[in-house]
C-alpha positions in Angstrom: -19.9 53.7 24.0 -21.1 50.3 24.2 -19.7 49.9 27.7 -21.2 53.3 28.6 -24.7 52.4 27.6 -24.2 48.9 29.3 -23.7 50.5 32.8 -26.1 52.8 34.6 -25.0 56.2 34.9 -23.9 56.2 38.4 -21.7 53.3 37.7 -19.8 54.5 34.3 -16.5 55.0 36.1 -16.6 51.4 35.9 -17.2 50.9 32.5 -14.0 53.1 32.0 -11.9 50.9 33.9 -13.2 47.9 32.1 -12.7 50.0 28.9 -9.1 50.2 30.0 -8.7 46.5 30.6 -10.0 45.7 26.9 -7.9 48.4 25.5 -4.7 46.9 26.9 -2.0 46.6 24.4 -1.2 43.1 25.7 -4.7 42.1 24.8 -4.9 40.1 21.2 -7.4 42.2 19.0 -9.1 39.1 18.0 -10.4 38.5 21.5 -11.7 42.1 22.4 -15.0 41.7 20.6 -16.1 38.8 22.4 -14.9 39.9 25.6 -16.7 43.2 24.8 -20.1 41.6 24.5 -19.5 39.5 27.5 -18.8 42.6 29.6 -21.9 44.4 28.5 -24.0 41.3 29.3 -22.5 41.1 32.8 -22.7 44.8 33.6 -25.8 44.4 35.9 -23.9 41.8 38.2 -20.7 43.9 38.1 -22.6 46.9 39.4 -24.5 44.9 42.0 -21.2 43.5 43.3 -17.8 45.2 43.7 -16.2 41.9 44.4 -17.6 40.9 40.9 -16.4 43.8 39.4 -12.6 42.8 40.9 -13.0 39.5 39.8 -14.0 40.6 36.1 -11.0 42.9 36.0 -8.9 39.9 37.0 -10.2 37.7 34.6 -9.4 40.3 31.6 -5.9 40.3 33.2 -5.9 36.3 32.8 -6.9 36.5 29.3 -4.1 38.9 28.5 -1.6 36.6 30.4 -2.8 33.6 28.0 -2.5 35.8 24.9 0.3 34.7 22.3 3.9 35.9 23.3 3.9 37.9 20.1 1.1 40.0 21.2 3.0 40.8 24.6 4.8 43.9 24.9 6.4 43.7 28.4 8.9 46.1 28.8 10.0 46.7 32.4 12.2 49.8 33.0 15.5 49.7 34.4 17.2 52.9 36.1 18.8 55.1 33.1 16.6 53.3 30.7 13.6 54.9 28.8 10.5 53.0 29.9 7.5 52.4 28.0 4.1 52.2 30.1 2.5 48.9 29.3 -0.1 47.1 31.3 0.4 43.2 30.4 1.5 41.0 33.0 4.8 39.2 32.6 5.6 36.8 30.2 6.2 33.1 31.5 9.8 32.9 32.7 10.5 29.4 33.9 8.2 26.3 34.7 6.0 26.6 37.7 7.3 25.1 40.7 4.5 22.9 41.5 3.1 22.9 45.3 5.2 26.3 46.0 3.0 29.0 47.9 4.3 32.2 46.9 1.6 34.8 48.2 0.8 35.0 51.8 -2.4 36.7 52.8 -3.2 39.0 56.2 -6.0 41.1 57.3 -9.4 41.3 58.9 -7.8 39.2 62.0 -6.5 36.3 59.8 -3.1 35.3 58.1 -1.6 32.6 56.0 1.7 33.1 57.7 3.4 34.1 61.2 6.3 35.2 63.0 8.2 32.1 62.4 8.3 32.5 58.9 10.8 35.4 58.5 13.1 33.3 56.3 10.2 33.3 53.5 8.2 36.3 54.6 11.0 38.5 55.5 10.7 40.3 58.9 7.9 42.8 57.7 5.7 40.3 56.1 6.2 37.7 58.9 5.4 40.5 61.8 2.5 41.7 59.8 0.8 38.5 59.5 1.5 37.9 63.4 0.1 41.4 64.3 -3.2 40.5 62.1 -3.3 37.1 63.8 -3.3 38.5 67.2 -6.0 41.0 66.3 -4.4 44.2 66.1 -5.6 46.8 63.7 -3.3 46.1 60.4 -4.3 47.0 57.0 -4.8 44.1 54.6 -1.9 43.0 52.4 -0.4 40.0 50.8 3.4 39.2 50.8 5.4 37.7 48.0 8.1 35.4 49.6 11.8 35.7 49.3 12.0 32.5 47.4 10.2 34.1 44.6 12.9 37.1 44.7 15.5 34.3 44.2 13.7 32.9 41.2 13.1 36.3 39.9 16.8 37.0 39.6 17.3 33.4 38.5 15.2 34.2 35.7 16.7 37.2 34.6 14.3 39.7 36.1 11.1 37.8 35.2 8.4 36.4 37.7 7.8 32.9 37.8 5.1 31.5 35.9 1.9 31.8 37.6 3.0 34.2 40.0 1.3 37.2 38.7 -2.2 35.5 38.6 -1.2 34.6 42.3 -0.7 38.2 43.1 -3.7 39.3 41.3 -5.7 36.5 43.8 -3.9 38.4 46.8 -5.1 41.8 45.4 -8.7 40.4 45.2 -8.2 39.4 49.1 -7.3 43.0 49.9 -9.9 44.7 48.1 -12.6 42.4 49.7 -11.1 43.3 53.1 -11.0 46.8 52.6 -14.2 47.2 50.7 -12.0 49.1 48.0 -10.9 48.5 44.3 -7.8 49.4 42.8 -8.2 51.6 39.9 -12.0 52.6 40.9 -12.4 56.1 41.3 -15.6 56.1 43.1 -14.0 53.9 45.8 -10.2 53.8 45.4 -7.8 51.2 46.9 -4.4 52.7 47.1 -1.3 50.5 48.1 2.0 50.4 49.5 4.8 48.1 47.9 7.6 47.5 50.6 10.7 45.3 50.9 11.7 42.9 53.8 14.3 40.6 54.3 14.7 38.0 56.9 17.3 40.4 58.5 16.3 44.2 59.2 18.0 46.5 56.7 16.7 49.9 57.4 16.4 51.8 54.5 18.6 49.6 52.2 16.1 48.4 50.1 13.0 50.1 48.1 9.3 51.2 48.8 6.7 52.7 47.1 3.8 54.6 48.6 0.3 55.6 47.1 0.1 53.3 44.4 -3.2 53.3 42.5 -3.3 56.8 41.7 -3.4 58.1 38.4 -5.1 61.1 36.7 -9.0 59.6 37.1 -8.3 58.2 40.2 -7.1 61.4 41.8 -10.3 63.4 40.7 -12.5 60.7 42.5 -10.3 60.5 45.6 -10.5 64.7 45.6 -14.2 64.3 45.5 -14.4 61.8 48.3 -11.4 62.9 50.8 -10.8 66.7 49.7 -8.6 68.1 47.2 -5.4 69.1 49.1 -5.3 65.7 50.5 -5.7 63.6 47.0 -3.1 65.8 45.3 -0.6 65.8 48.1 -0.9 62.0 47.8 -0.2 61.9 43.9 2.6 64.3 44.0 4.2 62.2 46.6 3.5 59.1 44.3 4.8 60.5 41.3 8.1 61.5 43.1 8.6 58.1 44.7 7.7 56.0 41.7 9.7 58.1 39.4 12.8 57.5 41.7 12.3 54.2 42.7 10.8 52.5 39.7 11.5 54.7 36.7 15.1 55.4 37.7 14.4 59.4 38.0 16.8 61.2 40.3 15.0 62.2 43.3 16.5 65.9 43.2 14.7 66.7 40.1 11.3 66.4 42.0 12.8 67.8 45.1 13.9 70.9 43.0 10.4 71.5 41.7 9.0 71.2 45.3 11.5 73.9 46.4 10.8 76.2 43.5 7.0 75.9 43.9 7.2 76.8 47.9 9.3 79.9 47.1 6.8 81.1 44.5 3.9 80.3 47.4 6.1 82.3 49.9 5.8 79.0 52.3 8.6 77.1 54.3 6.9 73.8 54.7 5.3 71.3 52.2 1.9 71.0 54.3 1.5 74.8 54.0 0.9 74.2 50.2 -2.7 74.6 49.2 -4.6 72.3 46.9 -3.9 74.7 43.8 -0.2 74.5 44.7 -0.5 70.8 44.7 -2.4 70.3 41.5 0.4 72.5 39.7 3.2 70.6 41.3 1.5 67.3 39.9 1.7 68.9 36.8 5.4 69.9 37.0 6.4 66.3 38.3 4.9 64.8 35.2 7.0 67.3 33.3 10.1 65.7 35.0 9.0 62.4 33.8 8.8 63.8 30.1 12.0 65.6 30.2 13.8 62.6 31.6 12.4 60.5 28.7 9.9 58.5 31.0 6.2 57.8 30.6 4.3 57.3 34.1 2.1 54.4 33.7 -1.7 55.0 34.2 -2.6 51.4 34.7 -2.8 50.5 38.4 -2.0 46.9 37.7 1.0 48.0 35.6 2.1 50.4 38.6 2.0 47.3 41.0 3.9 44.9 38.8 6.7 47.2 38.2 7.0 48.3 41.6 7.3 44.6 42.8 10.0 44.5 40.2 11.8 47.5 41.7 11.7 46.1 44.9 13.2 42.9 44.0 15.7 44.7 42.0 16.6 46.6 44.9 18.1 43.7 46.6 21.1 43.9 44.2 21.7 47.7 44.9 25.0 48.8 45.7 23.5 50.1 49.2 22.1 46.9 50.2 25.3 44.8 49.1 27.5 47.4 51.1 25.3 47.1 54.3 25.3 43.6 54.3 29.0 43.4 53.6 29.4 45.7 56.7 27.1 43.6 59.0 28.3 40.1 57.6 24.7 39.4 56.6 24.9 36.2 54.2 23.0 33.4 53.1 19.7 35.1 52.4 17.6 34.2 49.5 16.4 38.0 48.7 13.7 40.3 49.7 10.0 39.6 50.1 7.6 42.2 48.6 4.6 43.2 50.8 1.8 44.6 49.0 -0.6 46.3 51.7 -3.5 48.7 51.6 -2.7 52.3 52.3 -3.9 54.0 55.3 -3.4 58.0 55.2 -1.6 60.1 58.1 -1.9 63.2 55.7 -5.8 63.6 56.2 -5.6 66.8 58.3 -5.2 67.4 62.0 -6.7 64.2 63.1 -4.1 62.0 61.1 -0.6 61.5 61.5 2.2 59.2 61.5 5.1 57.8 63.7 7.7 55.4 64.6 8.5 54.3 68.1 10.2 51.9 70.1 8.7 50.2 73.3 11.9 51.2 75.1 14.7 53.7 74.9 17.0 52.1 72.4 19.9 54.0 73.5 19.6 53.6 77.3 17.4 50.7 77.7 15.0 52.8 79.7 11.5 51.3 80.2 9.7 54.2 78.5 8.0 54.4 74.9 10.5 56.3 72.7 10.0 58.0 69.2 8.6 60.6 67.0 5.6 61.3 65.2 4.3 64.0 62.9 0.6 65.2 62.4 -0.6 65.4 58.8 2.1 63.7 57.3 3.1 60.3 55.9 5.6 57.8 56.8 8.8 58.9 54.6 8.3 62.3 56.3 9.6 60.9 59.5 12.2 58.4 58.7 13.7 60.4 55.7 14.6 63.2 58.2 12.8 65.9 55.6 10.9 67.2 58.6 11.9 67.4 62.5 9.1 65.2 64.2 7.8 65.7 67.8 8.4 63.9 70.8 6.1 60.6 70.7 4.7 61.4 74.4 3.4 64.6 73.1 1.1 62.9 70.9 -1.2 62.0 73.9 -2.1 65.8 73.7 -2.5 66.0 70.1 -3.9 62.7 69.3 -5.0 61.3 72.8 -7.4 58.4 71.7 -4.9 57.1 69.2 -2.3 57.4 71.7 -4.0 55.4 74.4 -4.3 52.5 71.6 -0.6 53.0 70.8 0.6 52.4 74.5 -1.8 49.4 74.7 -0.5 48.0 71.2 3.1 48.5 72.2 2.6 46.9 75.8 0.9 43.8 74.1 3.7 43.5 71.3 6.5 43.5 73.5 4.8 40.9 75.8 4.1 38.8 72.9 7.5 38.8 71.2 9.3 39.2 74.5 11.9 41.8 73.2 11.9 45.6 72.8 9.9 46.4 69.5 10.6 48.9 66.8 6.9 49.8 65.5 5.9 52.1 62.7 2.0 53.4 62.8 -0.6 55.7 61.0 -3.4 57.7 62.5 -6.5 58.0 59.7 -8.9 60.4 61.3 -8.5 59.2 64.9 -7.9 55.6 64.2 -4.8 53.8 64.8 -3.3 51.4 62.3 -0.3 49.3 62.9 2.1 49.0 59.9 4.9 47.1 61.1 6.8 45.7 63.9 10.3 44.2 64.3 13.2 43.6 67.0 14.6 47.2 67.4 18.0 48.1 66.8 19.8 49.4 70.1 23.0 50.5 71.3 25.3 48.4 73.6 24.3 50.1 76.9 20.5 49.9 75.6 20.9 46.0 74.6 22.6 45.0 78.1 20.0 46.9 80.2 16.8 45.7 78.1 18.1 42.1 78.9 18.5 42.4 82.5 15.2 44.5 82.9 13.3 41.8 80.9 14.8 38.9 83.2 13.9 41.0 86.1 10.5 41.4 84.9 10.2 37.7 84.3 9.6 38.1 80.6 12.5 36.0 79.7 15.2 33.8 81.2 18.8 34.4 81.3 19.6 32.2 78.2 17.3 34.3 76.3 18.8 37.3 77.6 22.5 36.3 76.4 21.0 35.8 72.8 19.5 39.1 72.6 22.9 40.8 73.3 25.0 40.8 70.4 28.9 40.8 70.5 29.3 44.3 68.7 27.0 45.5 71.9 29.5 44.4 74.4 32.4 46.0 72.2 30.4 49.1 72.3 30.5 49.5 75.9 34.5 49.2 75.9 34.4 52.3 73.8 36.0 55.7 75.3 34.0 58.1 76.6 35.0 62.0 77.0 37.2 62.6 80.0 35.6 65.8 81.6 32.4 67.1 79.9 33.3 70.4 82.0 36.2 70.8 80.2 35.1 71.3 76.6 32.1 73.5 77.8 33.4 76.6 76.3 33.8 74.7 72.8 30.3 73.7 72.4 29.0 75.5 69.4 25.4 73.6 68.9 23.2 71.1 70.3 21.1 68.5 68.2 19.3 65.6 69.3 21.2 62.8 70.9 20.1 59.8 68.5 22.9 57.8 69.3 25.2 57.8 72.5 28.7 57.8 72.9 31.9 60.1 72.5 33.3 60.8 68.9 36.4 62.9 67.6 37.6 63.0 64.2 38.1 65.2 61.1 35.2 66.8 59.3 34.0 65.3 55.9 31.1 65.9 53.8 30.6 62.8 51.7 31.1 59.1 51.8 33.9 58.6 49.3 36.0 61.1 51.4 35.2 59.3 54.5 36.0 55.9 53.3 39.2 57.1 51.7 40.4 58.8 55.1 39.3 55.8 57.1 41.3 53.3 55.1 44.4 55.6 55.6 43.9 55.4 59.4 42.4 58.7 60.2 39.3 59.5 62.3 36.4 61.5 60.7 33.0 62.8 61.3 30.7 62.7 58.7 28.5 65.9 58.5 25.4 66.0 56.0 22.2 67.8 55.7 20.7 64.6 55.9 21.8 61.0 55.2 20.4 58.4 52.9 20.8 54.7 52.3 23.8 55.6 49.9 25.7 57.0 52.8 25.9 53.6 54.6 29.8 53.2 53.5 30.6 56.5 54.9 28.7 56.1 57.9 30.5 52.8 59.0 33.8 54.4 58.0 33.2 57.4 60.4 33.7 57.7 64.1 30.4 59.9 64.4 27.7 61.6 62.2 26.2 65.0 62.6 23.1 66.1 60.4 21.3 69.4 60.3 17.9 67.5 59.4 16.2 64.2 60.9 14.9 63.0 64.2 15.8 60.4 66.7 14.1 57.7 64.3 15.7 59.3 61.1 17.9 57.0 58.7 21.2 58.3 60.4 19.8 57.5 63.8 18.6 54.3 63.4 21.7 53.1 61.4 24.1 54.8 63.9 22.5 53.1 66.6 22.8 49.6 65.1 26.3 50.0 64.3 27.2 51.6 67.9 28.1 54.9 66.0 27.9 58.3 67.8 25.2 60.3 66.1 23.9 63.6 66.6 20.8 64.6 64.3 18.5 67.3 63.8 20.8 70.2 64.7 18.9 72.8 62.8 21.3 75.8 63.1 23.8 73.8 61.4 24.4 75.1 57.9 26.3 72.9 55.3 27.9 73.7 52.3 28.9 70.3 50.5 30.2 71.8 47.4 32.5 74.1 48.9 33.1 71.7 51.8 32.5 73.9 55.1 29.9 74.1 57.8 28.9 76.9 60.1 27.5 76.2 63.5 27.3 78.6 66.6 28.9 81.6 64.8 32.0 79.0 63.8 33.0 78.0 60.5 34.7 74.9 60.2 36.2 73.3 57.0 36.9 69.6 55.6 40.0 68.4 58.0 39.0 70.4 60.9 38.5 68.5 64.3 35.3 68.1 65.6 34.0 66.0 68.7 30.0 64.8 69.4 28.6 63.8 72.4 25.9 61.6 71.3 24.5 61.3 74.8 24.0 64.8 75.2 23.7 66.0 71.5 26.6 68.6 72.1 28.6 69.2 69.2 32.1 70.6 70.1 34.7 72.3 68.1 38.1 70.6 68.1 39.5 67.3 69.7 38.2 66.9 73.3 40.0 64.6 75.6 38.8 60.9 75.6 38.9 58.6 78.7 38.8 54.7 79.0 35.2 53.7 79.7 33.6 52.3 82.9 32.0 49.0 83.3 28.4 49.3 84.3 26.7 47.1 87.0 24.3 45.9 84.5 27.3 44.7 82.2 28.7 43.0 85.2 25.4 41.1 85.9 24.9 40.2 82.3 28.4 38.9 81.7 28.0 36.5 85.0 25.1 35.0 83.1 27.3 34.5 79.9 29.7 33.0 82.0 27.5 30.3 83.1 26.7 29.2 79.6 30.1 29.4 77.7 32.5 26.6 77.4 35.6 28.4 76.1 38.2 30.4 78.2 39.2 33.8 77.1 42.8 34.7 77.7 44.2 38.3 77.1 47.4 39.9 75.3 49.0 42.0 77.9 52.6 43.3 78.4 52.6 45.4 81.5 51.3 45.0 85.0 48.5 47.7 84.0 47.2 45.8 81.1 47.2 42.5 83.1 45.1 44.2 85.7 42.7 45.5 83.4 42.4 42.2 81.4 41.4 40.6 84.7 38.9 43.4 85.5 37.2 42.6 82.2 37.0 38.7 82.9 40.2 37.3 81.4 41.2 34.0 82.8 45.0 34.5 82.4 47.5 35.9 79.4 47.6 34.0 76.5 50.6 36.1 75.2 53.0 38.4 76.9 55.3 39.8 74.4 58.6 40.7 76.0 59.9 42.9 73.4 57.0 45.4 74.1 58.5 45.9 77.7 61.7 47.5 76.1 59.6 50.6 75.1 58.4 51.5 78.6 61.0 54.4 78.9 64.0 56.2 77.5 66.2 54.5 79.5 65.0 50.8 78.5 65.2 51.1 74.7 68.7 53.2 75.2 69.8 50.0 77.1 68.5 47.5 74.1 70.1 49.6 71.8 73.2 49.4 73.8 72.9 45.6 73.7 72.3 45.5 69.9 75.5 47.6 69.3 77.8 45.6 71.5 80.5 44.1 69.6 81.3 41.2 72.2 79.7 38.9 74.5 80.8 40.7 77.5 79.7 44.3 76.6 76.2 42.5 75.4 75.8 41.0 78.8 76.6 44.1 80.5 73.9 45.8 78.8 71.5 42.5 79.7 72.2 42.8 83.0 70.9 46.5 83.0 67.8 45.2 81.3 67.3 42.3 83.8 65.5 44.6 86.5 63.3 46.2 84.2 62.1 42.8 83.1 61.9 41.3 86.5 59.7 44.1 87.8 57.4 43.8 85.0 56.9 40.0 85.4 56.5 40.5 89.2 53.4 42.9 88.6 52.0 40.7 85.9 52.0 37.5 88.2 50.5 39.5 91.0 47.8 40.8 88.9 47.0 37.2 87.3 47.3 35.4 90.7 46.1 32.0 90.5 45.9 32.2 86.7 48.2 31.2 83.9 50.7 33.5 82.1 52.1 32.6 78.9 55.3 34.5 78.1 57.0 34.7 74.6 61.1 35.2 74.5 62.2 37.9 72.4 60.9 37.5 69.0 61.4 40.6 66.6 64.5 41.1 64.6 67.0 43.4 66.2 66.5 46.2 63.7 62.9 46.9 64.9 64.4 48.5 68.0 66.5 50.9 65.9 65.3 54.3 65.7 63.3 55.7 62.4 64.7 58.4 60.2 67.2 59.1 57.7 70.5 57.1 57.9 72.4 59.9 59.1 70.1 60.8 62.1 70.0 57.1 63.0 73.8 57.0 63.1 74.1 60.0 65.1 71.2 59.0 67.5 72.6 55.3 68.2 76.1 56.9 68.6 75.0 59.1 71.1 72.9 56.7 73.0 75.5 54.2 73.2 78.9 55.7 72.8 79.8 53.7 69.7 81.8 54.9 66.8 79.5 56.3 64.1 81.5 53.9 61.6 81.1 50.8 63.8 77.2 51.9 64.1 76.8 51.9 60.1 78.5 48.5 60.0 76.1 47.0 62.6 72.9 48.6 60.9 74.2 46.9 57.6 74.6 43.6 59.3 71.2 44.0 60.7 69.3 44.4 57.5 66.8 41.5 56.7 65.8 40.1 53.3 63.2 38.0 54.9 62.1 39.5 58.4 59.6 36.6 59.1 62.1 33.8 58.5 65.3 35.8 59.0 67.4 36.4 62.2 64.9 36.6 64.9 62.6 34.4 67.5 64.6 31.4 68.7 67.2 31.9 66.4 68.4 35.4 68.4 68.7 33.1 71.6 70.5 30.3 69.7 72.9 32.6 68.2 73.2 35.1 71.6 72.2 32.5 74.3 72.8 35.3 77.0 69.8 37.2 75.5 67.5 34.1 76.4 69.0 33.4 79.4 68.6 37.0 81.1 64.8 36.9 80.0 64.6 33.4 81.7 66.1 34.6 84.6 63.8 37.4 85.1 60.8 35.4 84.5 62.0 32.7 87.2 63.3 35.6 90.1 59.8 37.2 89.6 57.9 33.9 90.0 59.9 33.0 93.0 59.7 36.3 94.6 55.8 36.2 94.4 55.3 32.7 95.1 57.5 33.3 98.2 55.2 36.1 99.2 52.2 33.8 99.1 51.1 34.2 95.4 50.0 31.6 93.2 52.0 31.8 89.9 51.4 29.7 86.7 54.1 30.6 84.1 54.4 29.1 80.6 57.5 30.3 78.4 56.8 30.2 74.8 59.7 29.9 72.3 58.9 31.8 69.3 59.3 31.4 65.6 60.4 27.4 65.9 60.8 25.9 62.6 62.4 22.7 63.7 62.3 20.2 66.4 66.0 20.8 67.3 65.4 24.5 67.6 62.8 23.6 70.1 64.9 21.2 72.0 68.1 23.8 71.9 65.8 26.4 73.8 64.1 24.0 76.2 67.2 22.8 77.6 68.6 26.4 77.7 65.3 27.4 79.8 65.3 24.4 82.3 69.0 25.1 82.9 68.5 28.5 83.8 65.2 27.9 85.9 67.0 25.2 87.9 70.0 27.6 88.7 67.6 30.4 89.6 65.6 27.9 92.1 69.1 26.9 93.6 69.8 30.4 94.2 66.3 31.1 95.8 65.6 28.1 97.4 62.3 27.9 95.8 60.7 25.8 93.1 58.1 26.9 90.6 55.9 24.9 88.3 56.1 26.0 84.8 55.8 24.6 81.0 58.0 25.2 77.9 56.1 25.5 74.8 56.0 27.2 71.2 53.7 28.8 68.6 53.0 27.1 65.4 53.2 30.4 63.1 55.4 29.3 60.0 54.5 26.6 57.4 57.7 24.1 58.2 56.3 24.1 61.9 52.7 23.2 60.8 54.2 20.5 58.7 56.4 19.2 61.6 53.7 19.8 64.3 53.4 16.2 65.1 57.0 15.9 66.0 57.3 19.3 67.8 54.2 18.3 70.0 56.5 15.4 71.2 58.9 18.2 72.8 56.4 20.9 73.6 54.4 20.9 76.9 51.8 23.4 74.9 51.7 25.0 71.7 49.4 27.7 70.6 48.4 27.8 66.6 48.4 31.6 65.1 46.7 32.1 62.1 45.5 35.3 60.3 42.1 36.0 58.1 42.8 38.6 55.2 40.1 40.8 56.8 40.7 40.3 60.5 43.7 40.6 63.2 45.7 37.6 63.9 44.0 34.7 66.2 45.7 32.6 68.7 44.1 29.3 69.7 
């Protein structure tokens, strides 16, 4: 009553705001009377100046901040815990780090930070600062640094001392820029609270929109901007805040929305009228109550808890999994960007969208993206509604579209890279909300790099750095062999969100996708729409199919970044995740059925369509020529056949690092039967007879390899595996019968031979150089085949450079023995052919004893390779 009397009638809403601050449970009772008197005395000045009102509110918060700890009741909610709504700022956690700037503001054409500060401000905060400083229309805001996030977690979930006061100062800057006040019903400021790490992680951390609404402010907003808009914004805020901050499952709100739409007889959210939305707000509050939560009405408390939730999302399971999949390490945490809201849901002159300055799938220099009229940002990226193509915006919102085109061109020239942009149009005015380097496919990355060089925007060194190794890998993935061949099996068409060809078995959830992938199976993940929790399943899948969502939905963005095939927005797709089936085009498929996706055309194909090796594009050839100009390492290929050798050379290999001669034995049924006859031989003459039959096969393969690698080195490893690996699989009786039929040996002799070939330690047992030492005729045959092939190619004018590798050496004596055998055999061939070929003899260090004796082995070897294996990767040879 005192405050109401102190403030003139038109400004009594401010008296109510002051009363809420004075009645905060964090404020000591003894401090309330003097502060009440001071506030009443200052009422005329507060009315005269909105900024004074803001400063007064901050002063009250500072008093609360300095109150004794015993008077504070900070109680930050965690997911699954019952939260008490309180309005006090956090208690002091750790001693302030003097001189550390935690808050960076931006707005009105100024900014504390810039694009170079992604490590501290995250990609979002750094780019917002940059856009503001170059004069784009960016709503004002402030960013809390990633270092603060790290301190927050070090302090067991509490802000560092002094941080809250700095956040309030940042809020005052935003209020001044926007001419609005947080919590003031007459002129309310609403905020977004967003995450932003130094490396883009789309959808992996949390965001809160429309912060600052409560039961009082929403009525003021309704009077100012319309009841439908106000309560639509409020119901969105209650939903998002409950999910992100209070730990209430999103589907509980979604269920209430779906129920109300059915009652109202409408299909789309935007068809609900103001009365419906007011009812929905009431039902959302009941969701809070039934979940044991209390929605905080104090806007400052909303902001504090939202910032906490964003910091907490840095350690969420989905964020950890995304970082593990993408090998993102060394980051301090996520920044928190608090920014004034602008609204795309204020009618038909408003909208929101996401666009890329070039097509991220193909690299085409054409604006690419989507937008929705009368919507907020999460409607586009969440895939809840299927948006319209960005190019149609020139008809719906022509002035804003023209501004958007100018801004996108400016940003691409400024950053010298393709940009991924979020924007909102509020009542015809364009606002830029985010820009970042856009995720792209392999084909898109290479074309964009080549085109930017051609346009003179970047040089070739910058172009090489724009393309990631995974982009090149994507270009080597298979495509469909013949698209016309599967035409009769096309059961539907969606949006071609991420190109390529994918074939796999249908699965409907992430755990199943990960389980089957671990078992070596290929899967297609089918969802109504994906969420950040699906990243593990998306990573394990060959492709993703969704019923909802557009070209910039979560599924599309993540899939393109990983080079996964994605078809989204397949509106006729019906998915029953509980009963594990889908229907599309009149066809019903169950989990485990085969499905193919053409991410380039959007086609969904029943069954497993045939795949073919990829073709190398002209852009890739030009790009790789630039790479060749910078690299310092040579890359050699593994190739065991003339065809593999030719393919390796076409793809830029500068020789063959390993020809595994044992793989040649599986080239035909006749070859493997001859090998088995050699294995079953009971004496040297029989073994030599079988080897003589193998000689032409090996010689022919080596000739083809030498021709394909003309002028380049070829390292050939002599027979390495234990002999039992060449025996057939199956039950013993089946193996014995097959070997007896192939070799003509008596079945009893076959059983005895199998028993002798059994290995206790296959790695260190009877294999590698020990085979050729025990059976020198094996080694002599292989060396003869190599040298006869080399002589033939060299005599025909070819340039052959063979290196012969002795496998699995453990001692110097073993290498010395095999080197003597190799040189003796080579000399005999040279004498017979009257041709001499230069060659080297070496080995591979791949067992511990050889590593310990490598200095001695090096004195005998003309070269050696080092073989090592990481637990999470294939063998690497150096």
